mmCIF file of the N, C-alpha and C atoms, coordinates in Angstrom:
data_MODEL
# 
_entry.id   MODEL 
# 
loop_
_atom_site.group_PDB 
_atom_site.id 
_atom_site.type_symbol 
_atom_site.label_atom_id 
_atom_site.label_alt_id 
_atom_site.label_comp_id 
_atom_site.label_asym_id 
_atom_site.label_entity_id 
_atom_site.label_seq_id 
_atom_site.pdbx_PDB_ins_code 
_atom_site.Cartn_x 
_atom_site.Cartn_y 
_atom_site.Cartn_z 
_atom_site.occupancy 
_atom_site.B_iso_or_equiv 
_atom_site.pdbx_formal_charge 
_atom_site.auth_seq_id 
_atom_site.auth_comp_id 
_atom_site.auth_asym_id 
_atom_site.auth_atom_id 
_atom_site.pdbx_PDB_model_num 
ATOM 1   N N  . MET A 1 1  ? -26.403 -85.147  -67.917 1.00 0.00 ? 1  MET A N  1 
ATOM 2   C CA . MET A 1 1  ? -27.228 -86.564  -67.518 1.00 0.00 ? 1  MET A CA 1 
ATOM 3   C C  . MET A 1 1  ? -28.486 -87.451  -68.040 1.00 0.00 ? 1  MET A C  1 
ATOM 4   N N  . ALA A 1 2  ? -28.845 -86.956  -69.084 1.00 0.00 ? 2  ALA A N  1 
ATOM 5   C CA . ALA A 1 2  ? -29.684 -87.747  -69.781 1.00 0.00 ? 2  ALA A CA 1 
ATOM 6   C C  . ALA A 1 2  ? -29.085 -87.746  -71.201 1.00 0.00 ? 2  ALA A C  1 
ATOM 7   N N  . VAL A 1 3  ? -28.151 -88.200  -71.083 1.00 0.00 ? 3  VAL A N  1 
ATOM 8   C CA . VAL A 1 3  ? -27.809 -88.351  -72.465 1.00 0.00 ? 3  VAL A CA 1 
ATOM 9   C C  . VAL A 1 3  ? -27.294 -90.471  -72.285 1.00 0.00 ? 3  VAL A C  1 
ATOM 10  N N  . CYS A 1 4  ? -27.291 -91.302  -73.568 1.00 0.00 ? 4  CYS A N  1 
ATOM 11  C CA . CYS A 1 4  ? -26.717 -92.052  -72.982 1.00 0.00 ? 4  CYS A CA 1 
ATOM 12  C C  . CYS A 1 4  ? -26.079 -92.475  -73.763 1.00 0.00 ? 4  CYS A C  1 
ATOM 13  N N  . SER A 1 5  ? -25.240 -93.122  -72.642 1.00 0.00 ? 5  SER A N  1 
ATOM 14  C CA . SER A 1 5  ? -23.824 -93.524  -72.598 1.00 0.00 ? 5  SER A CA 1 
ATOM 15  C C  . SER A 1 5  ? -23.440 -94.816  -73.141 1.00 0.00 ? 5  SER A C  1 
ATOM 16  N N  . VAL A 1 6  ? -24.298 -95.271  -74.572 1.00 0.00 ? 6  VAL A N  1 
ATOM 17  C CA . VAL A 1 6  ? -23.923 -96.270  -74.936 1.00 0.00 ? 6  VAL A CA 1 
ATOM 18  C C  . VAL A 1 6  ? -23.589 -95.866  -76.774 1.00 0.00 ? 6  VAL A C  1 
ATOM 19  N N  . CYS A 1 7  ? -24.951 -95.305  -76.728 1.00 0.00 ? 7  CYS A N  1 
ATOM 20  C CA . CYS A 1 7  ? -24.679 -94.271  -78.593 1.00 0.00 ? 7  CYS A CA 1 
ATOM 21  C C  . CYS A 1 7  ? -25.044 -92.943  -78.059 1.00 0.00 ? 7  CYS A C  1 
ATOM 22  N N  . GLY A 1 8  ? -25.368 -92.484  -77.258 1.00 0.00 ? 8  GLY A N  1 
ATOM 23  C CA . GLY A 1 8  ? -24.565 -90.513  -77.116 1.00 0.00 ? 8  GLY A CA 1 
ATOM 24  C C  . GLY A 1 8  ? -26.039 -89.768  -77.329 1.00 0.00 ? 8  GLY A C  1 
ATOM 25  N N  . LYS A 1 9  ? -26.827 -91.061  -78.034 1.00 0.00 ? 9  LYS A N  1 
ATOM 26  C CA . LYS A 1 9  ? -28.351 -89.721  -77.584 1.00 0.00 ? 9  LYS A CA 1 
ATOM 27  C C  . LYS A 1 9  ? -28.656 -89.515  -76.438 1.00 0.00 ? 9  LYS A C  1 
ATOM 28  N N  . GLY A 1 10 ? -29.407 -88.048  -76.640 1.00 0.00 ? 10 GLY A N  1 
ATOM 29  C CA . GLY A 1 10 ? -29.810 -86.951  -75.800 1.00 0.00 ? 10 GLY A CA 1 
ATOM 30  C C  . GLY A 1 10 ? -30.646 -86.106  -76.867 1.00 0.00 ? 10 GLY A C  1 
ATOM 31  N N  . ALA A 1 11 ? -30.375 -85.015  -75.574 1.00 0.00 ? 11 ALA A N  1 
ATOM 32  C CA . ALA A 1 11 ? -32.239 -84.228  -76.032 1.00 0.00 ? 11 ALA A CA 1 
ATOM 33  C C  . ALA A 1 11 ? -31.705 -83.238  -77.278 1.00 0.00 ? 11 ALA A C  1 
ATOM 34  N N  . HIS A 1 12 ? -32.857 -83.207  -77.940 1.00 0.00 ? 12 HIS A N  1 
ATOM 35  C CA . HIS A 1 12 ? -32.196 -82.312  -79.401 1.00 0.00 ? 12 HIS A CA 1 
ATOM 36  C C  . HIS A 1 12 ? -33.806 -81.422  -79.588 1.00 0.00 ? 12 HIS A C  1 
ATOM 37  N N  . PHE A 1 13 ? -33.698 -80.184  -80.629 1.00 0.00 ? 13 PHE A N  1 
ATOM 38  C CA . PHE A 1 13 ? -34.131 -78.926  -80.087 1.00 0.00 ? 13 PHE A CA 1 
ATOM 39  C C  . PHE A 1 13 ? -35.234 -78.662  -81.459 1.00 0.00 ? 13 PHE A C  1 
ATOM 40  N N  . GLY A 1 14 ? -35.761 -77.845  -81.120 1.00 0.00 ? 14 GLY A N  1 
ATOM 41  C CA . GLY A 1 14 ? -36.613 -77.379  -82.428 1.00 0.00 ? 14 GLY A CA 1 
ATOM 42  C C  . GLY A 1 14 ? -37.562 -76.414  -82.423 1.00 0.00 ? 14 GLY A C  1 
ATOM 43  N N  . ASN A 1 15 ? -38.217 -76.533  -83.362 1.00 0.00 ? 15 ASN A N  1 
ATOM 44  C CA . ASN A 1 15 ? -39.301 -75.357  -82.628 1.00 0.00 ? 15 ASN A CA 1 
ATOM 45  C C  . ASN A 1 15 ? -41.524 -76.752  -82.809 1.00 0.00 ? 15 ASN A C  1 
ATOM 46  N N  . ASN A 1 16 ? -42.214 -75.616  -81.950 1.00 0.00 ? 16 ASN A N  1 
ATOM 47  C CA . ASN A 1 16 ? -43.471 -76.189  -81.774 1.00 0.00 ? 16 ASN A CA 1 
ATOM 48  C C  . ASN A 1 16 ? -44.469 -75.040  -82.700 1.00 0.00 ? 16 ASN A C  1 
ATOM 49  N N  . VAL A 1 17 ? -45.203 -75.230  -84.000 1.00 0.00 ? 17 VAL A N  1 
ATOM 50  C CA . VAL A 1 17 ? -45.608 -74.133  -85.259 1.00 0.00 ? 17 VAL A CA 1 
ATOM 51  C C  . VAL A 1 17 ? -46.935 -74.780  -84.591 1.00 0.00 ? 17 VAL A C  1 
ATOM 52  N N  . SER A 1 18 ? -47.991 -73.334  -84.927 1.00 0.00 ? 18 SER A N  1 
ATOM 53  C CA . SER A 1 18 ? -48.841 -73.467  -84.349 1.00 0.00 ? 18 SER A CA 1 
ATOM 54  C C  . SER A 1 18 ? -49.820 -73.465  -85.622 1.00 0.00 ? 18 SER A C  1 
ATOM 55  N N  . HIS A 1 19 ? -51.524 -73.525  -85.629 1.00 0.00 ? 19 HIS A N  1 
ATOM 56  C CA . HIS A 1 19 ? -51.714 -73.184  -86.870 1.00 0.00 ? 19 HIS A CA 1 
ATOM 57  C C  . HIS A 1 19 ? -51.714 -72.035  -87.778 1.00 0.00 ? 19 HIS A C  1 
ATOM 58  N N  . SER A 1 20 ? -51.472 -70.658  -86.491 1.00 0.00 ? 20 SER A N  1 
ATOM 59  C CA . SER A 1 20 ? -51.714 -69.620  -87.519 1.00 0.00 ? 20 SER A CA 1 
ATOM 60  C C  . SER A 1 20 ? -50.086 -69.590  -88.026 1.00 0.00 ? 20 SER A C  1 
ATOM 61  N N  . HIS A 1 21 ? -48.936 -70.564  -87.740 1.00 0.00 ? 21 HIS A N  1 
ATOM 62  C CA . HIS A 1 21 ? -47.335 -70.203  -87.906 1.00 0.00 ? 21 HIS A CA 1 
ATOM 63  C C  . HIS A 1 21 ? -46.717 -69.636  -87.236 1.00 0.00 ? 21 HIS A C  1 
ATOM 64  N N  . ARG A 1 22 ? -47.601 -69.200  -86.220 1.00 0.00 ? 22 ARG A N  1 
ATOM 65  C CA . ARG A 1 22 ? -46.386 -69.129  -84.704 1.00 0.00 ? 22 ARG A CA 1 
ATOM 66  C C  . ARG A 1 22 ? -45.610 -69.691  -84.609 1.00 0.00 ? 22 ARG A C  1 
ATOM 67  N N  . ARG A 1 23 ? -44.107 -69.452  -84.330 1.00 0.00 ? 23 ARG A N  1 
ATOM 68  C CA . ARG A 1 23 ? -42.859 -70.827  -83.574 1.00 0.00 ? 23 ARG A CA 1 
ATOM 69  C C  . ARG A 1 23 ? -42.911 -70.144  -82.415 1.00 0.00 ? 23 ARG A C  1 
ATOM 70  N N  . SER A 1 24 ? -42.408 -71.659  -81.681 1.00 0.00 ? 24 SER A N  1 
ATOM 71  C CA . SER A 1 24 ? -42.207 -71.399  -80.271 1.00 0.00 ? 24 SER A CA 1 
ATOM 72  C C  . SER A 1 24 ? -41.488 -72.285  -79.928 1.00 0.00 ? 24 SER A C  1 
ATOM 73  N N  . ASN A 1 25 ? -40.065 -72.337  -79.301 1.00 0.00 ? 25 ASN A N  1 
ATOM 74  C CA . ASN A 1 25 ? -39.201 -73.691  -78.481 1.00 0.00 ? 25 ASN A CA 1 
ATOM 75  C C  . ASN A 1 25 ? -39.626 -74.506  -78.367 1.00 0.00 ? 25 ASN A C  1 
ATOM 76  N N  . LYS A 1 26 ? -38.793 -75.665  -78.299 1.00 0.00 ? 26 LYS A N  1 
ATOM 77  C CA . LYS A 1 26 ? -39.343 -76.950  -78.296 1.00 0.00 ? 26 LYS A CA 1 
ATOM 78  C C  . LYS A 1 26 ? -38.526 -78.086  -77.905 1.00 0.00 ? 26 LYS A C  1 
ATOM 79  N N  . MET A 1 27 ? -38.714 -79.003  -76.999 1.00 0.00 ? 27 MET A N  1 
ATOM 80  C CA . MET A 1 27 ? -37.721 -79.523  -76.490 1.00 0.00 ? 27 MET A CA 1 
ATOM 81  C C  . MET A 1 27 ? -37.497 -81.164  -76.496 1.00 0.00 ? 27 MET A C  1 
ATOM 82  N N  . TRP A 1 28 ? -37.281 -81.535  -77.068 1.00 0.00 ? 28 TRP A N  1 
ATOM 83  C CA . TRP A 1 28 ? -37.262 -83.557  -77.242 1.00 0.00 ? 28 TRP A CA 1 
ATOM 84  C C  . TRP A 1 28 ? -36.641 -83.855  -76.808 1.00 0.00 ? 28 TRP A C  1 
ATOM 85  N N  . LYS A 1 29 ? -36.796 -85.576  -75.379 1.00 0.00 ? 29 LYS A N  1 
ATOM 86  C CA . LYS A 1 29 ? -35.813 -85.770  -74.487 1.00 0.00 ? 29 LYS A CA 1 
ATOM 87  C C  . LYS A 1 29 ? -35.557 -87.145  -75.046 1.00 0.00 ? 29 LYS A C  1 
ATOM 88  N N  . ALA A 1 30 ? -34.595 -87.615  -75.129 1.00 0.00 ? 30 ALA A N  1 
ATOM 89  C CA . ALA A 1 30 ? -34.568 -89.870  -74.964 1.00 0.00 ? 30 ALA A CA 1 
ATOM 90  C C  . ALA A 1 30 ? -35.104 -89.622  -74.093 1.00 0.00 ? 30 ALA A C  1 
ATOM 91  N N  . ASN A 1 31 ? -35.530 -91.238  -74.736 1.00 0.00 ? 31 ASN A N  1 
ATOM 92  C CA . ASN A 1 31 ? -35.924 -91.845  -72.838 1.00 0.00 ? 31 ASN A CA 1 
ATOM 93  C C  . ASN A 1 31 ? -35.071 -93.241  -72.122 1.00 0.00 ? 31 ASN A C  1 
ATOM 94  N N  . ILE A 1 32 ? -34.490 -91.321  -71.727 1.00 0.00 ? 32 ILE A N  1 
ATOM 95  C CA . ILE A 1 32 ? -33.214 -92.310  -70.975 1.00 0.00 ? 32 ILE A CA 1 
ATOM 96  C C  . ILE A 1 32 ? -33.742 -92.471  -69.720 1.00 0.00 ? 32 ILE A C  1 
ATOM 97  N N  . LYS A 1 33 ? -33.053 -94.123  -68.717 1.00 0.00 ? 33 LYS A N  1 
ATOM 98  C CA . LYS A 1 33 ? -33.264 -95.635  -67.734 1.00 0.00 ? 33 LYS A CA 1 
ATOM 99  C C  . LYS A 1 33 ? -32.161 -95.362  -66.995 1.00 0.00 ? 33 LYS A C  1 
ATOM 100 N N  . LYS A 1 34 ? -32.008 -94.964  -65.586 1.00 0.00 ? 34 LYS A N  1 
ATOM 101 C CA . LYS A 1 34 ? -30.559 -95.475  -65.024 1.00 0.00 ? 34 LYS A CA 1 
ATOM 102 C C  . LYS A 1 34 ? -30.509 -97.047  -64.446 1.00 0.00 ? 34 LYS A C  1 
ATOM 103 N N  . VAL A 1 35 ? -29.815 -97.740  -65.710 1.00 0.00 ? 35 VAL A N  1 
ATOM 104 C CA . VAL A 1 35 ? -29.948 -99.564  -65.516 1.00 0.00 ? 35 VAL A CA 1 
ATOM 105 C C  . VAL A 1 35 ? -28.768 -99.784  -64.911 1.00 0.00 ? 35 VAL A C  1 
ATOM 106 N N  . LYS A 1 36 ? -28.328 -100.510 -64.117 1.00 0.00 ? 36 LYS A N  1 
ATOM 107 C CA . LYS A 1 36 ? -27.720 -101.720 -63.576 1.00 0.00 ? 36 LYS A CA 1 
ATOM 108 C C  . LYS A 1 36 ? -26.386 -102.194 -64.983 1.00 0.00 ? 36 LYS A C  1 
ATOM 109 N N  . ILE A 1 37 ? -25.468 -102.248 -65.519 1.00 0.00 ? 37 ILE A N  1 
ATOM 110 C CA . ILE A 1 37 ? -24.660 -103.244 -66.500 1.00 0.00 ? 37 ILE A CA 1 
ATOM 111 C C  . ILE A 1 37 ? -24.172 -103.524 -66.253 1.00 0.00 ? 37 ILE A C  1 
ATOM 112 N N  . MET A 1 38 ? -22.933 -104.514 -67.119 1.00 0.00 ? 38 MET A N  1 
ATOM 113 C CA . MET A 1 38 ? -22.200 -105.189 -67.461 1.00 0.00 ? 38 MET A CA 1 
ATOM 114 C C  . MET A 1 38 ? -21.100 -104.651 -67.767 1.00 0.00 ? 38 MET A C  1 
ATOM 115 N N  . GLU A 1 39 ? -19.618 -104.187 -67.330 1.00 0.00 ? 39 GLU A N  1 
ATOM 116 C CA . GLU A 1 39 ? -18.974 -103.095 -68.050 1.00 0.00 ? 39 GLU A CA 1 
ATOM 117 C C  . GLU A 1 39 ? -17.338 -104.007 -67.876 1.00 0.00 ? 39 GLU A C  1 
ATOM 118 N N  . ASN A 1 40 ? -16.495 -104.989 -69.005 1.00 0.00 ? 40 ASN A N  1 
ATOM 119 C CA . ASN A 1 40 ? -15.421 -105.540 -68.240 1.00 0.00 ? 40 ASN A CA 1 
ATOM 120 C C  . ASN A 1 40 ? -16.006 -106.075 -66.999 1.00 0.00 ? 40 ASN A C  1 
ATOM 121 N N  . GLY A 1 41 ? -16.687 -106.764 -66.999 1.00 0.00 ? 41 GLY A N  1 
ATOM 122 C CA . GLY A 1 41 ? -17.003 -107.822 -65.993 1.00 0.00 ? 41 GLY A CA 1 
ATOM 123 C C  . GLY A 1 41 ? -17.212 -107.381 -64.846 1.00 0.00 ? 41 GLY A C  1 
ATOM 124 N N  . THR A 1 42 ? -17.625 -106.136 -64.727 1.00 0.00 ? 42 THR A N  1 
ATOM 125 C CA . THR A 1 42 ? -18.088 -105.559 -63.298 1.00 0.00 ? 42 THR A CA 1 
ATOM 126 C C  . THR A 1 42 ? -19.644 -104.810 -63.173 1.00 0.00 ? 42 THR A C  1 
ATOM 127 N N  . PRO A 1 43 ? -20.010 -104.992 -62.489 1.00 0.00 ? 43 PRO A N  1 
ATOM 128 C CA . PRO A 1 43 ? -21.540 -104.299 -62.598 1.00 0.00 ? 43 PRO A CA 1 
ATOM 129 C C  . PRO A 1 43 ? -21.480 -103.001 -62.288 1.00 0.00 ? 43 PRO A C  1 
ATOM 130 N N  . LYS A 1 44 ? -22.258 -102.098 -63.211 1.00 0.00 ? 44 LYS A N  1 
ATOM 131 C CA . LYS A 1 44 ? -21.768 -100.462 -62.865 1.00 0.00 ? 44 LYS A CA 1 
ATOM 132 C C  . LYS A 1 44 ? -23.184 -99.435  -63.106 1.00 0.00 ? 44 LYS A C  1 
ATOM 133 N N  . HIS A 1 45 ? -23.645 -98.332  -62.937 1.00 0.00 ? 45 HIS A N  1 
ATOM 134 C CA . HIS A 1 45 ? -24.869 -98.151  -63.363 1.00 0.00 ? 45 HIS A CA 1 
ATOM 135 C C  . HIS A 1 45 ? -24.626 -96.559  -63.808 1.00 0.00 ? 45 HIS A C  1 
ATOM 136 N N  . ALA A 1 46 ? -25.469 -97.064  -64.772 1.00 0.00 ? 46 ALA A N  1 
ATOM 137 C CA . ALA A 1 46 ? -24.933 -95.562  -66.506 1.00 0.00 ? 46 ALA A CA 1 
ATOM 138 C C  . ALA A 1 46 ? -26.626 -95.527  -66.830 1.00 0.00 ? 46 ALA A C  1 
ATOM 139 N N  . TYR A 1 47 ? -26.775 -94.734  -67.473 1.00 0.00 ? 47 TYR A N  1 
ATOM 140 C CA . TYR A 1 47 ? -27.942 -93.976  -68.412 1.00 0.00 ? 47 TYR A CA 1 
ATOM 141 C C  . TYR A 1 47 ? -27.816 -94.630  -69.663 1.00 0.00 ? 47 TYR A C  1 
ATOM 142 N N  . VAL A 1 48 ? -28.807 -95.288  -69.907 1.00 0.00 ? 48 VAL A N  1 
ATOM 143 C CA . VAL A 1 48 ? -28.390 -96.442  -70.694 1.00 0.00 ? 48 VAL A CA 1 
ATOM 144 C C  . VAL A 1 48 ? -30.156 -95.627  -71.864 1.00 0.00 ? 48 VAL A C  1 
ATOM 145 N N  . CYS A 1 49 ? -30.314 -95.404  -73.221 1.00 0.00 ? 49 CYS A N  1 
ATOM 146 C CA . CYS A 1 49 ? -31.966 -95.009  -73.372 1.00 0.00 ? 49 CYS A CA 1 
ATOM 147 C C  . CYS A 1 49 ? -32.313 -96.200  -73.765 1.00 0.00 ? 49 CYS A C  1 
ATOM 148 N N  . ALA A 1 50 ? -33.833 -96.127  -73.903 1.00 0.00 ? 50 ALA A N  1 
ATOM 149 C CA . ALA A 1 50 ? -34.795 -97.614  -74.050 1.00 0.00 ? 50 ALA A CA 1 
ATOM 150 C C  . ALA A 1 50 ? -34.544 -98.442  -75.599 1.00 0.00 ? 50 ALA A C  1 
ATOM 151 N N  . GLN A 1 51 ? -33.762 -98.222  -76.623 1.00 0.00 ? 51 GLN A N  1 
ATOM 152 C CA . GLN A 1 51 ? -33.374 -98.500  -77.988 1.00 0.00 ? 51 GLN A CA 1 
ATOM 153 C C  . GLN A 1 51 ? -32.210 -99.604  -77.505 1.00 0.00 ? 51 GLN A C  1 
ATOM 154 N N  . CYS A 1 52 ? -31.292 -98.950  -77.160 1.00 0.00 ? 52 CYS A N  1 
ATOM 155 C CA . CYS A 1 52 ? -29.683 -99.762  -76.489 1.00 0.00 ? 52 CYS A CA 1 
ATOM 156 C C  . CYS A 1 52 ? -30.457 -100.975 -75.847 1.00 0.00 ? 52 CYS A C  1 
ATOM 157 N N  . LEU A 1 53 ? -31.142 -100.277 -74.829 1.00 0.00 ? 53 LEU A N  1 
ATOM 158 C CA . LEU A 1 53 ? -31.682 -101.561 -73.921 1.00 0.00 ? 53 LEU A CA 1 
ATOM 159 C C  . LEU A 1 53 ? -32.419 -102.825 -74.873 1.00 0.00 ? 53 LEU A C  1 
ATOM 160 N N  . LYS A 1 54 ? -32.744 -102.141 -75.417 1.00 0.00 ? 54 LYS A N  1 
ATOM 161 C CA . LYS A 1 54 ? -34.643 -103.161 -76.257 1.00 0.00 ? 54 LYS A CA 1 
ATOM 162 C C  . LYS A 1 54 ? -33.434 -104.028 -77.418 1.00 0.00 ? 54 LYS A C  1 
ATOM 163 N N  . SER A 1 55 ? -32.511 -103.464 -77.477 1.00 0.00 ? 55 SER A N  1 
ATOM 164 C CA . SER A 1 55 ? -31.885 -103.991 -78.680 1.00 0.00 ? 55 SER A CA 1 
ATOM 165 C C  . SER A 1 55 ? -30.606 -105.273 -78.968 1.00 0.00 ? 55 SER A C  1 
ATOM 166 N N  . GLY A 1 56 ? -30.728 -105.433 -77.537 1.00 0.00 ? 56 GLY A N  1 
ATOM 167 C CA . GLY A 1 56 ? -29.586 -105.417 -76.787 1.00 0.00 ? 56 GLY A CA 1 
ATOM 168 C C  . GLY A 1 56 ? -27.961 -105.178 -77.290 1.00 0.00 ? 56 GLY A C  1 
ATOM 169 N N  . LYS A 1 57 ? -27.687 -103.789 -76.938 1.00 0.00 ? 57 LYS A N  1 
ATOM 170 C CA . LYS A 1 57 ? -26.335 -103.489 -76.806 1.00 0.00 ? 57 LYS A CA 1 
ATOM 171 C C  . LYS A 1 57 ? -26.043 -103.344 -75.968 1.00 0.00 ? 57 LYS A C  1 
ATOM 172 N N  . VAL A 1 58 ? -26.449 -103.091 -74.641 1.00 0.00 ? 58 VAL A N  1 
ATOM 173 C CA . VAL A 1 58 ? -25.968 -103.818 -73.650 1.00 0.00 ? 58 VAL A CA 1 
ATOM 174 C C  . VAL A 1 58 ? -26.193 -104.484 -72.557 1.00 0.00 ? 58 VAL A C  1 
ATOM 175 N N  . GLU A 1 59 ? -25.650 -105.365 -71.859 1.00 0.00 ? 59 GLU A N  1 
ATOM 176 C CA . GLU A 1 59 ? -26.274 -106.860 -71.148 1.00 0.00 ? 59 GLU A CA 1 
ATOM 177 C C  . GLU A 1 59 ? -26.419 -106.330 -69.225 1.00 0.00 ? 59 GLU A C  1 
ATOM 178 N N  . ARG A 1 60 ? -27.365 -106.225 -69.285 1.00 0.00 ? 60 ARG A N  1 
ATOM 179 C CA . ARG A 1 60 ? -28.055 -106.086 -68.092 1.00 0.00 ? 60 ARG A CA 1 
ATOM 180 C C  . ARG A 1 60 ? -27.423 -106.537 -67.382 1.00 0.00 ? 60 ARG A C  1 
ATOM 181 N N  . ALA A 1 61 ? -27.003 -106.124 -65.442 1.00 0.00 ? 61 ALA A N  1 
ATOM 182 C CA . ALA A 1 61 ? -26.188 -106.487 -64.372 1.00 0.00 ? 61 ALA A CA 1 
ATOM 183 C C  . ALA A 1 61 ? -27.275 -107.346 -63.394 1.00 0.00 ? 61 ALA A C  1 
# 
């Protein structure tokens, strides 16, 4: 669910590194919103990242 339907941006993974350099897993989630968009002239619900909404890549219904 947490994947942008326009650009494909989703969660990505890495490590938390403490001051003593011990590592633990970390996950960064994309800022995904459920919005109503216009696709081929018809309104449709989709999951879109905030960056695509802000840049105007999607027309909201």
